[in-house]
C-alpha positions as CSV (number, residue, x, y, z in Angstrom):
1,X,109.3,-21.7,142.4
2,X,105.3,-21.8,142.8
3,X,102.1,-20.6,144.6
4,X,101.4,-23.5,147.2
5,X,98.3,-24.2,149.0
6,X,97.4,-27.7,150.7
7,X,94.4,-29.4,149.8
8,X,92.7,-32.1,152.1
9,X,90.5,-33.0,149.0
10,X,90.1,-32.7,145.4
11,X,86.9,-30.3,145.2
12,X,89.1,-27.5,143.7
13,X,90.5,-29.7,141.0
14,X,88.5,-28.3,138.2
15,X,89.1,-24.3,138.9
16,X,91.4,-22.1,137.2
17,X,92.7,-20.1,140.1
18,X,95.9,-19.3,142.0
19,X,95.7,-19.1,146.0
20,X,97.5,-16.6,148.0
21,X,100.5,-17.4,150.0
22,X,104.2,-16.4,150.3
23,X,104.5,-15.6,146.5
24,X,102.6,-13.1,144.6
25,X,99.1,-14.0,142.9
26,X,99.2,-15.1,139.2
27,X,96.3,-14.4,137.0
28,X,95.7,-16.0,133.5
29,X,92.8,-14.4,131.6
30,X,90.7,-17.3,130.9
31,X,87.2,-16.8,129.1
32,X,86.8,-20.4,128.5
33,X,83.8,-22.6,129.1
34,X,83.0,-26.1,130.4
35,X,83.0,-28.2,127.3
36,X,81.4,-31.7,126.8
37,X,81.6,-32.3,123.1
38,X,83.9,-31.6,120.1
39,X,80.9,-30.8,118.0
40,X,81.3,-27.1,117.8
41,X,80.4,-24.3,115.5
42,X,79.2,-24.7,111.9
43,X,75.6,-25.5,110.9
44,X,73.6,-27.3,108.1
45,X,75.1,-30.4,106.5
46,X,78.5,-29.2,105.9
47,X,81.2,-31.1,107.4
48,X,83.3,-29.5,110.4
49,X,87.0,-28.9,109.2
50,X,88.2,-26.7,112.1
51,X,87.8,-26.8,116.0
52,X,89.0,-24.4,118.6
53,X,89.8,-25.9,121.7
54,X,89.4,-24.1,125.1
55,X,87.8,-24.7,128.5
56,X,87.0,-27.6,130.9
57,X,86.5,-30.7,129.3
58,X,84.2,-33.2,131.4
59,X,84.0,-36.2,129.0
60,X,86.5,-38.0,127.0
61,X,87.9,-35.8,123.9
62,X,89.3,-37.8,120.9
63,X,90.8,-35.7,118.4
64,X,89.9,-36.5,114.5
65,X,92.6,-36.5,112.1
66,X,90.6,-34.9,109.4
67,X,90.0,-31.9,111.6
68,X,92.5,-29.1,112.3
69,X,92.5,-28.1,116.0
70,X,93.5,-24.8,117.3
71,X,94.3,-24.3,121.0
72,X,93.0,-20.8,121.9
73,X,93.1,-21.0,125.7
74,X,93.5,-23.0,128.8
75,X,92.4,-26.7,127.8
76,X,92.0,-28.7,130.9
77,X,91.0,-32.4,131.1
78,X,88.8,-33.2,134.2
79,X,89.2,-35.9,136.3
80,X,88.2,-39.3,134.6
81,X,88.2,-38.1,131.1
82,X,91.1,-38.9,128.6
83,X,92.5,-36.8,125.8
84,X,93.4,-39.0,122.9
85,X,95.4,-37.8,120.0
86,X,96.1,-40.0,117.0
87,X,99.6,-40.5,115.5
88,X,100.7,-38.4,112.9
89,X,98.5,-35.4,114.1
90,X,99.6,-31.7,114.5
91,X,97.8,-29.7,116.9
92,X,98.4,-25.9,116.9
93,X,98.1,-23.1,119.5
94,X,97.5,-19.4,118.9
95,X,100.2,-17.5,119.9
96,X,99.1,-16.0,123.0
97,X,101.9,-17.1,125.4
98,X,101.0,-18.8,128.8
99,X,97.2,-18.2,128.2
100,X,97.2,-21.2,126.0
101,X,98.1,-24.4,127.1
102,X,97.0,-28.1,127.8
103,X,96.5,-29.6,131.1
104,X,96.0,-33.2,132.2
105,X,94.4,-32.8,135.8
106,X,94.6,-35.3,138.5
107,X,92.6,-38.4,137.4
108,X,92.8,-37.6,133.9
109,X,94.9,-39.1,131.2
110,X,96.5,-38.0,127.9
111,X,96.9,-40.9,125.2
112,X,99.3,-39.3,122.5
113,X,100.9,-42.2,121.1
114,X,102.9,-41.4,117.9
115,X,105.4,-43.5,116.2
116,X,108.9,-42.4,114.7
117,X,107.2,-42.3,111.2
118,X,104.2,-40.4,112.2
119,X,105.0,-38.3,115.4
120,X,102.4,-36.0,117.1
121,X,103.2,-32.4,117.1
122,X,102.2,-29.8,119.2
123,X,103.2,-26.4,118.0
124,X,102.4,-22.7,117.4
125,X,99.9,-21.4,115.1
126,X,102.0,-18.5,114.1
127,X,103.2,-18.0,110.5
128,X,106.4,-17.1,112.0
129,X,106.6,-19.1,115.2
130,X,109.2,-18.6,118.3
131,X,109.9,-19.7,121.6
132,X,107.1,-18.9,124.1
133,X,104.2,-18.6,121.4
134,X,101.9,-20.9,123.6
135,X,102.3,-22.5,127.1
136,X,102.9,-26.1,126.5
137,X,101.7,-29.5,128.1
138,X,100.9,-29.8,131.8
139,X,100.5,-33.2,133.6
140,X,99.2,-33.3,137.0
141,X,99.5,-36.7,138.8
142,X,98.7,-38.4,142.3
143,X,102.4,-39.4,142.8
144,X,104.3,-38.6,146.0
145,X,106.0,-35.1,146.4
146,X,108.0,-33.9,149.2
147,X,106.4,-30.5,149.5
148,X,103.5,-32.2,151.4
149,X,104.0,-34.5,154.5
150,X,105.4,-38.2,153.5
151,X,102.8,-40.4,153.0
152,X,99.8,-38.2,153.1
153,X,97.3,-37.6,150.2
154,X,97.6,-33.8,150.5
155,X,98.4,-31.9,147.4
156,X,100.2,-28.8,146.3
157,X,99.3,-26.6,143.5
158,X,100.8,-25.7,140.0
159,X,102.7,-22.6,139.3
160,X,100.2,-21.5,136.5
161,X,96.5,-22.5,136.9
162,X,96.7,-23.3,140.5
163,X,96.0,-27.2,139.6
164,X,96.0,-29.9,142.2
165,X,99.1,-32.3,141.9
166,X,100.7,-34.9,144.3
167,X,99.6,-37.6,146.8
168,X,100.4,-41.1,147.8
169,X,100.0,-43.0,144.6
170,X,103.4,-43.9,143.3
171,X,102.0,-46.0,140.5
172,X,99.6,-43.3,139.3
173,X,98.9,-43.5,135.6
174,X,98.5,-40.0,133.8
175,X,98.7,-41.7,130.2
176,X,101.1,-42.0,127.2
177,X,103.3,-39.4,125.5
178,X,105.2,-41.3,123.1
179,X,106.9,-39.8,119.8
180,X,105.4,-36.5,120.6
181,X,107.4,-33.2,119.7
182,X,106.4,-29.9,121.5
183,X,107.8,-26.7,119.7
184,X,107.7,-23.0,120.7
185,X,106.2,-23.4,124.2
186,X,106.9,-22.3,127.6
187,X,106.9,-18.8,129.4
188,X,107.4,-17.1,132.5
189,X,104.9,-14.7,134.0
190,X,107.3,-13.6,137.0
191,X,110.2,-15.1,138.9
192,X,107.9,-17.5,140.9
193,X,105.5,-18.9,137.8
194,X,106.3,-20.3,134.6
195,X,105.1,-22.9,131.9
196,X,107.9,-25.2,130.3
197,X,107.6,-27.3,127.2
198,X,106.4,-30.4,129.2
199,X,105.3,-29.6,133.1
200,X,105.4,-33.0,135.0
201,X,103.7,-32.5,138.4
202,X,103.6,-35.5,140.7
203,X,103.3,-38.2,137.9
204,X,103.4,-41.7,138.7
205,X,105.3,-44.9,137.1
206,X,102.0,-46.0,135.5
207,X,102.6,-43.1,133.1
208,X,104.7,-43.6,129.8
209,X,106.9,-40.7,128.7
210,X,109.2,-42.0,125.9
211,X,110.4,-40.3,122.8
212,X,109.4,-36.9,123.4
213,X,111.2,-33.7,122.3
214,X,110.9,-29.9,123.2
215,X,112.1,-27.7,120.5
216,X,112.6,-23.9,120.9
217,X,111.1,-23.4,124.2
218,X,111.0,-20.0,126.1
219,X,111.6,-21.6,129.5
220,X,112.6,-25.0,130.6
221,X,112.2,-28.0,128.4
222,X,111.1,-30.6,131.1
223,X,110.4,-29.8,134.5
224,X,109.8,-32.7,137.1
225,X,107.9,-31.6,140.3
226,X,108.1,-34.7,142.5
227,X,106.6,-38.2,141.3
228,X,108.0,-41.4,140.5
229,X,107.7,-41.4,136.6
230,X,110.6,-43.1,134.6
231,X,110.9,-41.1,131.4
232,X,113.2,-41.9,128.4
233,X,114.5,-41.0,125.2
234,X,113.9,-37.2,125.7
235,X,115.2,-34.5,123.5
236,X,115.6,-30.8,124.3
237,X,116.8,-28.3,121.6
238,X,117.4,-24.7,122.4
239,X,115.2,-24.1,125.3
240,X,116.1,-20.5,126.5
241,X,116.1,-21.5,130.0
242,X,117.3,-24.9,131.6
243,X,116.7,-28.0,129.2
244,X,115.8,-30.4,132.0
245,X,114.7,-29.4,135.6
246,X,113.5,-31.7,138.8
247,X,112.5,-30.6,142.2
248,X,110.1,-31.5,145.0
249,X,111.5,-34.7,145.6
250,X,111.5,-36.6,142.1
251,X,112.6,-40.0,142.4
252,X,112.0,-41.4,139.1
253,X,114.7,-42.2,136.5
254,X,115.8,-40.4,133.0
255,X,117.3,-42.5,130.3
256,X,118.7,-41.8,127.2
257,X,118.7,-37.7,127.3
258,X,120.0,-35.5,124.5
259,X,120.6,-31.7,125.3
260,X,121.6,-29.1,122.4
261,X,121.7,-25.6,123.8
262,X,121.7,-22.3,121.6
263,X,123.6,-19.0,122.4
264,X,123.2,-17.6,125.9
265,X,120.9,-20.3,127.2
266,X,120.9,-21.3,130.7
267,X,121.8,-24.9,132.4
268,X,121.2,-28.3,130.5
269,X,120.1,-29.6,134.1
270,X,119.1,-27.4,137.0
271,X,118.1,-29.9,139.8
272,X,116.7,-29.2,143.4
273,X,116.0,-31.7,146.3
274,X,113.0,-29.8,147.3
275,X,111.2,-26.4,146.7
276,X,113.0,-23.7,148.5
277,X,110.2,-21.2,148.0
278,X,108.3,-23.7,150.3
279,X,109.7,-26.3,152.6
280,X,110.7,-30.2,152.8
281,X,107.7,-31.3,154.6
282,X,108.1,-34.7,153.1
283,X,111.7,-35.1,154.8
284,X,113.3,-36.6,151.8
285,X,115.1,-35.0,148.7
286,X,115.1,-35.7,145.1
287,X,117.0,-38.8,144.1
288,X,116.9,-39.7,140.4
289,X,119.0,-41.9,138.5
290,X,120.1,-40.4,135.2
291,X,121.5,-42.8,132.4
292,X,123.1,-42.1,129.0
293,X,123.2,-38.4,128.5
294,X,124.8,-36.0,126.0
295,X,124.8,-32.4,126.5
296,X,126.2,-29.9,123.8
297,X,126.8,-26.5,124.8
298,X,127.8,-23.5,122.9
299,X,131.5,-22.5,122.9
300,X,130.8,-19.2,122.7
301,X,129.2,-19.3,126.2
302,X,132.4,-20.6,128.0
303,X,133.8,-17.1,128.6
304,X,130.3,-16.4,130.5
305,X,131.1,-19.3,132.8
306,X,128.4,-21.7,131.5
307,X,127.3,-24.4,133.7
308,X,126.1,-27.8,132.2
309,X,124.6,-29.5,135.3
310,X,123.8,-27.9,138.3
311,X,122.8,-29.9,141.5
312,X,121.6,-28.0,144.6
313,X,119.0,-27.9,147.6
314,X,120.2,-31.3,148.7
315,X,119.1,-33.4,145.6
316,X,121.1,-36.8,145.4
317,X,121.7,-38.1,142.1
318,X,123.3,-40.9,140.0
319,X,124.5,-40.1,136.4
320,X,125.6,-42.8,134.5
321,X,127.6,-42.7,131.1
322,X,127.7,-38.9,130.4
323,X,129.1,-36.8,127.6
324,X,129.4,-32.8,128.3
325,X,130.9,-30.6,125.5
326,X,131.7,-26.9,125.3
327,X,131.0,-25.7,128.9
328,X,132.7,-23.9,131.3
329,X,131.8,-26.1,134.4
330,X,130.7,-29.7,134.1
331,X,128.9,-30.3,137.4
332,X,128.2,-27.3,139.8
333,X,127.3,-28.7,143.3
334,X,125.6,-26.1,145.6
335,X,124.2,-26.2,149.2
336,X,125.1,-28.0,152.4
337,X,122.5,-30.5,151.9
338,X,123.9,-31.5,148.5
339,X,127.4,-32.0,150.0
340,X,125.9,-34.4,152.6
341,X,124.4,-36.7,150.1
342,X,127.9,-36.8,148.3
343,X,129.9,-37.5,151.7
344,X,127.3,-40.1,152.4
345,X,127.7,-41.7,149.0
346,X,124.3,-41.2,148.0
347,X,125.4,-39.2,144.8
348,X,127.7,-40.4,142.2
349,X,128.9,-39.6,138.8
350,X,129.9,-42.8,136.7
351,X,131.7,-42.8,133.5
352,X,131.8,-39.2,132.0
353,X,133.7,-37.6,129.2
354,X,134.3,-33.9,129.2
355,X,135.1,-32.1,125.9
356,X,136.2,-28.4,125.8
357,X,135.0,-28.3,129.6
358,X,137.2,-25.9,131.8
359,X,136.1,-27.1,135.2
360,X,134.9,-30.8,135.6
361,X,133.3,-30.1,139.0
362,X,132.9,-27.2,141.4
363,X,132.0,-27.7,145.0
364,X,130.1,-24.9,146.5
365,X,128.3,-27.2,149.2
366,X,130.8,-26.4,152.1
367,X,131.4,-30.3,152.3
368,X,135.2,-31.6,152.2
369,X,135.5,-33.8,149.1
370,X,137.6,-34.4,146.2
371,X,136.5,-34.8,142.6
372,X,137.5,-38.3,142.6
373,X,134.8,-38.9,145.5
374,X,132.2,-38.0,143.2
375,X,133.4,-38.9,139.6
376,X,134.6,-42.1,138.5
377,X,135.8,-43.1,135.0
378,X,136.7,-39.8,133.4
379,X,136.8,-40.4,129.8
380,X,134.7,-43.5,129.7
381,X,131.3,-41.7,128.8
382,X,129.9,-42.4,125.6
383,X,126.6,-40.7,125.9
384,X,123.3,-41.5,124.0
385,X,123.0,-42.5,120.4
386,X,120.4,-40.0,119.6
387,X,121.3,-40.5,115.9
388,X,119.7,-43.8,116.0
389,X,116.6,-43.6,118.3
390,X,116.0,-40.0,117.3
391,X,115.9,-40.4,113.8
392,X,112.9,-39.6,111.7
393,X,110.7,-37.8,114.7
394,X,113.4,-35.1,115.9
395,X,114.2,-31.7,114.5
396,X,117.0,-29.4,115.0
397,X,119.8,-31.8,116.0
398,X,123.1,-30.9,114.9
């Protein structure tokens, strides 16, 4: 899933590099420079009306609503800095794929605090935008991950950019994402490296992620790489790969989640207990609680055996109040360690309604249990009321 390199310090935190290990190297063409100010370009007395953003920012960066900003390469906020985006702003990225993204490094923060009437939008600068035009948002925190020893401050590195994440600060604060929409983002370089709409690496409970949508993404919508953050009011519409992913010991919560698939898109949830391309050095599994979920599939994909929620690599889980519509399989459980979680009663699905779903639960774990041992309250799920809390700031919802 990613290149890995354990760090005993943070000296490499500001470099854009990928380390060699058991996966192929990832090379990003980055011609950016270190930036200490937004006063770029222009001359004389004419006011600045447009600014390109790229490079490592070593001082706070506060965007001006009267200026048009364009992301032209990797934008990396260094340790100790804050990127502030006022409500109602639209920030555009050149359509250069994964070579343009925003990364909040360990110790940095983003404050993108919009409102339902004035959301913040990160989108493509293309006249004809499409999924994968740019790389999306990357947030790196110091909360625990299970790809490093439990209790240590060792770090891992992100799939793209080789940025450090993880540690031993469960309440780490990487800032605020509230009433934010991320459009036409994400993309894969190869089978082991990808950027998502919002990539959340080792982010702690001090971070606010609330009322955030990923629209028309090329890879996953939201992916949680370990960490403890509690995210809510998440919307994913038409992500070409999975809509919600977790791995590396994510133990936070997700509350009020709406997923809507287009044709031939992958899972609504694809969830791993640990990173199977590396190891479970922490010795524990992902174990989030997910509450109030509506997943809308595509009826044309049922013949292709579409899966709504795939749970594997030992992940533990509790799903409460779920509605799944138009899938071949509702829940697909894989791997022996995942089965152990069910047998030990660490994993449960409570109050779920299946609409036009061929198979409610598929057990590929090797453990012996019945559907009733995992699922209770079939027909009782009502999902999430996205029509109410998603009004005014989301797009593309049927």
